[in-house]
N, C-alpha and C positions, 0 to 999 in steps of 0.2 A: 489907449494904454493896454498892453497885453496882460493876460492873467499873471504871467511870471513877474511883470513889472509891478503889478498891484501887490502881490505878496511881498516882493522885495521892499516896496515902500513901507509896509507895516513894520518891518525890521530895520528901518532907517537906512536902507541902501538906495543909492541912486539907480534909476533905470538905465539900462544900456541904450544908447541912441540907435534908432533904426537906420538901416542903410540909406545913405543920402542925406541924413539929418545931421546937423552939427549940434554938438552939445551946448546947451545954454550956459553961459559962463558962470552965473552967480545965482541960480535959482535955489532958494532956501526951502527946506522941508519943515512943515509944522510938526513939532515933536510931542506936544502935551497929550492930547486925547488919543492920538494914534498910537503912541508908545504905550499908554496904559492899556489900550485894547489889545495890543500884541502881547503884553505881559499876562493879561487875563486869559487869553486864548491858550497861551503856553501852559499856564497853571491847570486849566481845564483838561488839556491834552495829557499832561503828566498825571493828573489825578485819575483820569480814565484808564491810562495804562497801568497805574498802580492797582486799581480796583480789579482790572482784568487779570493781572499777574497774581493778586491775592486769591481770586476765585480759582485760578488754575492750580495754585498751591493747595488750597483747601480741598479741591477735588482729588488731588493726589495724596492728600494726608500729610503734607510736608510741614504744615504750620500748626502750632499749638495755640488754641484760642481759649478764652474764658467764657463759659456758658452758665446761665442760671440753672441750678439743679431742677427747678420746677418745670423746665421745658423738656426734660429728658424722660422718655418712657422706658419701661423695662423691655428686655428681649422677650419675644413670644415663647421661647423655650427655656425653662428653668434648668440650671445645672447644679448650683450650690444648694445644699440643704440648710435652711436658716436654723440657728441655734440660739437659745437664750443666754447661754454662757459661752462667751468668746473672748478670752483674755487678749488674743492677738488683735482683735478689732479695737479694743480699748487702747492698745499700744499704738495702733495706726492713727486713731483720732488724736492722741497726744502728740505723735510725731508730726502730723500735718499742722496741728495747732502751733507747735514750736518752730518747725522748719519749713512749713509750706508743703504743698503737694509736689513731690519730685517727679512722679511718673504720671503722664496723662492717661486718661481713659480714651476708648475708641467709640465713636458714635457714627451713626449715619442719619441723613435727613429722614424724618419720619414719614411713612406712607400715609399718615392720618392728616397731615396738613403742613402749611408753611410755618416756619419759625419754630418747629418742634423737631426733636431728635429721638432716636432709638439707640439704646446702648448695646454695644457688642460685647465689651468686657470692661471691668473696672467698677462693678456695682458696690463693692465695699468702700472704694474711694469716693464714689458718688454719695453713698449713705453718710460717710464722714463729713463731706462738704455740707450736706443738708443739716447735720447736727451742729456744725460750726457756723452755719448761716453765712456761707461764703460761696463765690462762684467756683465751679469745678473746671480745671484745665483739661482740655480735650482735643483730640484730633478728629476732624470731620472727614469722612470718606464715603463716597458713593459705593454701596455694597448691595449685591443681590441677596436674596434670602439665603441661598446656599453659602455665599461668601461670609455672611454674617454668622452663620452657624459654625463654619470651619474656623473663623477668627476667634469666636467665643471659646470653642474647645481647645484650640492650640494655645491661646494665651493662658488659660487655666492650667494646662499641662506644663507650660514652660515656667510659669512663675510659682505656683503653689499647686502641687499635684492633687487632683481630685481623689477622694477616698474611693474605695471599691464601690460602695453603695451609691455614691454620687455619680460615678461613671455609669452604673447600672441604670439609674433612673434618668440620667441624661440621654442614654441610648434609647431607653423605652419611650421617653417623651418625644424624641426625634422621630422614632418609628410611628408613634401614634399621630404625629402631625403630618405624616405622609412622606417623610424623607426616605430615600432608598438606602440600601445597605452601604453602597459605595460612599455616600455622603457621610454616613455615620462613622464609617471606618476612618475617613479623612479627619473628621472632627475629633476623634479620640486617639488618632495616631495608633491604631490597633489593627488587628486582622479580623476577618469575618468570623472565625471560630470564637475569638474572645468576645466579640460583639454579641454573638448568639448566647454565650454564657451570661454576659451582663443582663441581657433582656430576660433570659429565663429566670434568673434570681429575682429581678425587679417585679416580675409578674406573680411571684409566690409570696412576697412580703407586702402587707398592706401599706400603702403610702402614708396614711395618717399615723401609723405606728412609727414609721421611719422618721417622720418629721418630729415626733416627740423624742425619739432617741438621738437624732442628730447624725452628723457625718461619720462618727466612730472611726477615725483614721487608722486605728490599730487593728481593726477587724477586717480580715480578707474574705475571699470567696468561700473558703471552707467553713468559717464560723458563721457567715450569713446563711449558708446552706443548712448548717446545723440548726440555726434559729428557725428557718423556714420549715424544716422537718418537725421541730418541736411545736411550732404553732399549729401545724396540721394535726399533729397527734393530740394536742391539748384541746383543740376545737373550741367549743363554747365555754369550756371550763377556765380558759385563760382570762383573767380579769386585769386589763391594763391599768385601770384606775387604782386598783389595789397596789400595784407595783409602784406607780408614780406618786402615790400619796405618801410614800416613805419620806420622812423629813431629811434623811441622809442624801436623797437625790436632788433636793431643792437647788443646791449650788454645785452639783456634781457635773463633771464634763461628760461628753457624749459617750466616751468609751466605758465609763462607769455605768451609765444608764443602759448601754447595750448589755453589759454583763448581768445587770439586775434582771433584764427581760429574759435573757438566755437562761439564767438559773430558774426563773419562774416557769419556764415551759419544758425544762429537761425532765424526762421520765424519772419518777422516783424509784430508786433501787431498793429492793427488799432489804430491810435492816437485818444484819447478821447478829446473832446472839453473841454477846461479848464472852470471850474465853475466860474461864475461871479455873483456878488451880489451888490445890491444897498439898501441903507437905506432911507426910507421915514420918514420925521420928520414933526411934526405939526408946525403951524405958531409960536408956542411958543418955538420951538426947541427941543421938546421931541421926542425920537425915538419911532415911532408908528407902523412901518411895515418894513418887509424885503422882497425884491424882488430878487429871486435867479434863475439864469438860469443855468441848469446842464443837459448835455446829451439830449438836445432837449426838455427839459421840463422847464417851468417857474412856479415858485410857489410864492404866495403872502401870507405872514404870518403877521397877525396883533397882536399887543400887547394889549390884552383885558384890562390889568390894566390901559393902557394909553388912549385907545379909545374904551371904552366898547360899545357894540352894533353896532359899525361902520362896522364891517365885515359883519353882517347880512344886514345892509343898502346897502352896496356896492353890495352884492349878489343879492339883490332885484332889483338893477338898471342895471344889466348886459345886459338885452335886449335893453334898451334905449342907453346904452353906446356903444353897438355893432353897432346899427343903426347909431349913430353919427360917429362912426369910418368909416363905409362904405361910408357915405355921404361925409366925409372929403377926401376920396380917389376917389370920383366920381363913386362909385360902386352902383348898384341898390340893392334892397332888394332881399331876397331869394325867 
């Protein structure tokens, strides 16, 4: 029997007669065990095809799967600045609890071993899944280190824009890890000049202080530069613990904490003496002159309509008035 005839017999087909042979009129094929074997082979083949197709889709990132959060590692480059007060995260946890996770995270197979993954983006969703003790929905995609970084930066910019200081430290961390400027530019969707400004600011503000402040989304480059200048001017006299020990900052958002630190390092302006003034009235009660003391100067202003010519009279008497003043204090003449 030829190979073709053997395969056909598995699927209950009669073999075609060879040349010169006559077909046997009534040969019956045993169907029980052979039919079952054919069905099993077909199921195995279909299962292998499905597994291959699923693997191809996973590699392309076309399929969303559920993964245990404990198998997912963090990205080697941090971008977000964690904060203790994050109402938006609390809302995210509640939303996932009520409606499920609508948007998957992106992970890649971890370089550290089989069965583990490394996150590209979606750390807040991953954290929420851990808190809710449920699997996280994810897309698995094979990514190089550079592709991981670019995907991480782009998704953050597309979904919820990073604050200025988060961009600054993301750029600094990328540079410190050995990334070239072109990769950093791609990750931040920026240009080389902006990347240079980000990194310059990040290197002037202590990272430990930024983590205590938080992302401060309302503070742009100018205000962070002002803070950097203030910190350098204050030097060792700046006491971070004194600032953050204020009870008002315990539940405050990061913008409020930023303002508190900025106020603490701003140079103190010399206090100006408050202006004081007195009104001189004539014996009849009319307002005739104003005596004002401001910033070390005293001015005497007469109302000409009330006491005409009186200002010139007083001016002419200044010498005699001054001598009387000295005499009253026991001082001699000049």
